[in-house]
C-alpha positions in Angstrom: 8.4 -16.9 34.8 11.1 -19.5 35.0 13.7 -17.4 33.2 13.2 -14.6 35.6 13.7 -16.9 38.6 16.9 -18.2 37.1 18.1 -14.6 36.4 17.4 -13.6 40.0 19.2 -16.7 41.4 22.3 -16.0 39.3 22.2 -12.3 40.3 22.0 -13.4 44.0 25.1 -15.6 43.5 26.9 -12.6 42.0 25.9 -10.3 44.9 27.0 -13.0 47.4 30.4 -13.1 45.6 30.0 -16.8 44.6 29.8 -16.3 40.9 32.2 -14.7 38.5 30.3 -14.2 35.2 33.5 -13.8 33.3 34.7 -17.3 34.3 33.9 -20.6 32.6 32.2 -23.4 34.6 32.3 -27.1 33.7 28.9 -28.7 33.2 27.4 -32.0 32.3 24.9 -32.1 29.4 21.6 -33.4 30.6 19.7 -32.9 27.3 20.4 -31.8 23.7 17.2 -30.2 22.4 18.4 -30.6 18.8 18.2 -26.8 18.2 21.6 -25.8 19.5 20.2 -25.5 23.0 21.2 -27.7 26.0 20.1 -28.4 29.5 23.1 -28.3 31.8 24.0 -29.4 35.3 27.0 -27.2 36.5 29.7 -28.9 38.6 29.7 -25.8 40.8 27.2 -26.9 43.5 25.6 -23.5 44.1 24.8 -23.0 40.4 21.3 -24.0 39.5 20.3 -26.4 36.7 20.2 -24.4 33.5 17.7 -25.2 30.6 17.8 -24.4 26.9 21.3 -22.8 27.1 22.5 -21.8 23.6 25.5 -23.8 22.4 28.1 -21.7 20.5 30.4 -23.5 18.1 32.6 -20.5 17.2 32.2 -21.3 13.5 29.4 -19.6 11.6 27.0 -22.1 9.9 28.1 -25.1 12.0 25.4 -26.9 13.9 26.2 -29.9 16.2 24.3 -32.5 18.2 26.2 -33.7 21.3 25.9 -36.7 23.6 24.0 -36.5 26.8 26.4 -37.0 29.7 29.3 -35.3 28.0 30.8 -32.0 29.0 30.8 -28.3 28.1 31.9 -25.1 29.6 29.3 -22.6 30.8 29.9 -18.9 30.2 27.9 -15.7 30.2 27.8 -13.4 27.1 29.2 -10.0 28.0 29.3 -11.1 31.7 25.5 -10.9 31.8 24.0 -13.6 34.1 20.8 -13.5 32.0 22.7 -14.7 28.9 24.3 -18.1 29.7 26.0 -19.9 26.8 27.6 -23.4 26.4 31.1 -23.4 24.9 33.8 -25.9 24.0 32.1 -29.2 24.1 34.4 -32.3 24.4 35.5 -33.7 21.0 34.3 -37.2 21.9 30.8 -35.9 22.6 29.9 -35.1 19.0 26.9 -37.0 17.7 26.3 -35.1 14.5 27.9 -32.2 12.6 26.0 -30.1 10.1 27.7 -27.3 8.0 25.3 -24.8 6.5 27.3 -22.9 3.8 26.3 -20.5 1.0 29.9 -20.4 -0.2 32.3 -22.9 -1.7 33.7 -25.3 1.0 37.2 -26.8 0.3 38.6 -29.7 2.3 42.4 -29.6 1.9 44.2 -32.7 3.2 46.7 -35.2 2.0 44.2 -38.0 2.6 40.4 -38.0 3.3 38.7 -41.0 4.7 35.0 -41.5 4.7 34.1 -44.4 6.9 30.3 -44.5 7.1 27.8 -47.2 6.4 25.9 -44.7 4.2 27.3 -41.8 2.2 24.5 -39.6 0.8 25.2 -37.1 -1.9 22.5 -34.4 -1.8 21.2 -32.7 -4.9 19.6 -35.7 -6.7 22.7 -36.6 -8.7 23.5 -40.1 -9.9 24.7 -42.8 -7.5 28.4 -43.1 -7.0 30.0 -46.5 -7.5 33.2 -47.8 -5.8 35.8 -50.2 -7.1 34.5 -53.6 -6.3 30.8 -52.6 -6.4 28.4 -54.8 -8.4 26.9 -53.1 -11.5 23.9 -54.0 -13.6 24.5 -54.0 -17.3 21.5 -53.5 -19.6 21.5 -53.8 -23.3 21.4 -56.4 -26.1 22.1 -60.0 -24.9 21.1 -63.4 -26.2 17.6 -64.0 -24.9 16.4 -61.9 -22.1 19.1 -61.9 -19.5 20.4 -59.6 -16.8 24.2 -59.3 -16.9 26.1 -58.6 -13.8 29.6 -57.1 -13.9 32.1 -55.7 -11.5 33.8 -52.3 -11.5 37.5 -53.1 -11.8 39.0 -49.6 -11.9 38.1 -46.1 -10.8 39.0 -42.5 -11.1 41.5 -41.1 -8.6 39.3 -38.0 -8.4 35.5 -37.6 -8.7 36.0 -34.2 -10.2 39.1 -32.6 -11.8 38.9 -29.0 -12.5 
């Protein structure tokens, strides 16, 4: 079983005095499996390649996807060589951030910028228009015409409560 071989290899390194399971070891990310598990190549030459190492974000409900080639720190839960974990990925390595919440989430900041090509609002609500967006006006017009207008003002807040 591959997991057992890895465990034996890591235990051998501990017995040889070459691995401190309470230390953190820099690693390169070789693969993000998309399930919060990573394949890692430790910088420490005597550490083996590690596969499907759990990634810990330290924030409950936060899921991330990281760039291959970026860096994390490798640690061992409770100092147990059979329980490797990836920690503290580089900020620039983030590909995707997902927050799973069952409670209210507040973002408090003097300014919030959303700079994305697409902004999706889940839940099936109506589309959100921006100042300057084209709008289609339907209603009574002379003959059968489609009228195009432009939004010229907008609310400072999407919800005030």
